[in-house]
N, C-alpha and C positions, 0 to 999 in steps of 0.2 A: 640657339638651343638646339637645333637639329643636328647641326655640325659637331656638338658636343656629345649628343647621344651617339653617333656614329662613331665618333673616337673611342668612347668608353666600349661599346659593342666589339671594335677591334681588339681592345685590350682585355677583353674579357676572358675566363678560363678557356682552355682548348676544350673542344667540344666532340664527343665521339661520333663523326660522321658516319662511320659505317651501322652503327646502331639506330642513327636519326632515319638514313637511307632506307634501313630494314622496316622501321616503323612506318614509314610513309609509302610504302608498297600497297597498290591498290586506292590511294588517292588520286585525284584528277589534278590537272595542273591549277585548276581554279582552286580545289580545296587547300592546296600547299600555299598558293598565294594567299588565302585566307587565314592561315594559319600564321604566315609572316605579317600580314596586317595586323592580327590581334596580339602577336609578340610586340610589335613595333609599338601599338596603341599603349600596351601595358608599360613598356620601357619608357615611351614619351610622356604620354599624357599622366599616367598613375605614378611615375616616378620610381618604377622599381630600378632596383641598384644594379643588375646585371641580367644577362639572359642564360637561363641556365638549361642544361640537358634534359633535366627532369620536366621543365615548363616546356620544352619543344615536343617532348614526348607525350607530355598529358593533352597538349593541343592536338596533335597527330591522331591520338587514341579517341577524344571526344570527336574528332571528324568523323571517324570511321563508325560510329554509333548511328543507327537509324533514327529518324525524327520519332 
């Protein structure tokens, strides 16, 4: 199942990596890693159809908010 998920991720729409990079300014490596973990979990566990730029930006913005 993991291999299938990775193949689908590679086939997903092209993402605007410049915008994603801009939204991640100020985040630590650990926070970016947690974003990747959250998106991977959504993708594999919850059956999300694909990874969207909006989803990545949402997770980046939520990581910037103080607790």
